C-alpha positions as CSV (number, residue, x, y, z in Angstrom):
1,E,33.6,-59.5,-34.2
2,G,31.8,-57.2,-36.5
3,G,32.6,-53.7,-37.6
4,G,32.3,-51.9,-34.4
5,G,30.2,-48.9,-33.8
6,G,27.0,-50.5,-32.4
7,G,24.3,-49.6,-30.2
8,G,23.2,-51.4,-26.9
9,G,25.6,-51.4,-24.1
10,G,24.5,-50.0,-20.6
11,E,27.6,-47.6,-20.0
12,K,28.2,-44.9,-22.1
13,K,32.0,-44.3,-22.7
14,R,34.1,-41.7,-23.9
15,R,36.3,-41.6,-26.9
16,D,39.1,-42.5,-24.8
17,G,37.5,-45.5,-23.5
18,A,36.7,-44.1,-19.7
19,A,33.1,-44.4,-18.7
20,A,31.0,-41.0,-18.6
21,A,30.4,-39.3,-15.6
22,S,27.0,-39.4,-14.1
23,P,24.6,-36.6,-15.4
24,T,24.8,-33.4,-13.8
25,P,21.7,-32.3,-11.4
26,V,20.4,-30.0,-14.2
27,A,20.5,-32.6,-16.7
28,K,18.8,-35.3,-14.4
29,R,16.4,-32.1,-13.6
30,R,15.8,-31.7,-17.2
31,R,15.1,-35.5,-17.7
32,L,12.2,-35.1,-15.4
33,G,11.1,-32.0,-16.7
34,C,10.0,-28.5,-15.4
35,A,10.4,-28.6,-11.3
36,Q,7.0,-26.9,-11.1
37,C,4.6,-28.2,-13.8
38,R,6.9,-31.1,-15.2
39,A,6.8,-29.7,-18.7
40,A,9.3,-32.0,-20.7
41,K,9.6,-29.5,-23.4
42,T,10.0,-25.7,-23.6
43,P,11.6,-22.7,-25.6
44,Q,13.7,-21.8,-22.8
45,W,14.6,-23.1,-19.3
46,R,14.8,-20.8,-16.7
47,T,16.3,-20.5,-13.4
48,G,14.2,-21.3,-10.1
49,P,14.5,-21.8,-6.7
50,E,16.1,-24.9,-7.2
51,G,19.1,-23.5,-9.4
52,P,19.5,-22.8,-13.2
53,K,17.5,-24.6,-15.8
54,T,15.0,-26.1,-13.5
55,L,11.8,-24.2,-14.5
56,C,10.1,-24.3,-18.1
57,N,9.6,-20.8,-19.8
58,A,6.2,-20.3,-18.5
59,C,6.9,-21.3,-14.8
60,G,10.2,-19.2,-14.8
61,I,8.3,-16.1,-15.9
62,A,6.0,-16.7,-13.1
63,F,8.5,-17.2,-10.5
64,L,10.6,-14.1,-11.6
65,K,7.2,-12.1,-11.4
66,A,6.5,-13.4,-8.0
67,R,10.1,-12.7,-6.8
68,K,10.1,-9.2,-8.0
69,A,6.7,-8.4,-6.3
70,E,8.1,-9.9,-3.1
71,A,11.2,-7.5,-3.4
72,K,9.2,-4.7,-4.1
73,E,7.0,-5.3,-1.1
74,E,10.0,-5.7,1.2
75,E,11.6,-2.4,-0.3
76,E,8.3,-0.5,0.8
77,D,8.4,-1.8,4.1
78,A,11.8,-1.0,4.8
79,P,12.3,2.7,6.1
80,P,14.1,5.1,3.7
81,P,18.1,5.3,4.2
82,A,19.6,8.3,5.9
83,T,20.8,11.0,3.5
84,A,23.2,14.0,4.2
85,D,20.1,16.0,4.4
86,D,18.6,14.3,7.4
87,D,22.0,14.6,9.0
88,A,22.2,18.5,8.4
89,K,18.6,18.7,9.6
90,A,19.7,16.9,13.0
91,G,22.5,18.9,13.5
92,A,20.4,22.2,13.2
93,D,17.9,20.9,15.4
94,G,20.4,20.1,18.1
95,A,22.1,23.4,18.1
96,E,19.1,25.1,19.8
């Protein structure tokens, strides 16, 4: 019967009295820390393979660097796209 406010209490409540929704996956992940190294504090949370804000700054940069290297490697393995010059040469070769 005191003056209200007060801490304790298990369930968080919103101002309108309804129970707060359960934490989002991102909020839950942040509580666990970085998905790679489990760091709890970082200047910036970054996107990782599990979604946005799942990697600390250092792990996020390493993840991006590895992803770019992988994309570059795939690009080098792929044959070059056909161009209009290639079509013109094919037509000239076939006319003989």
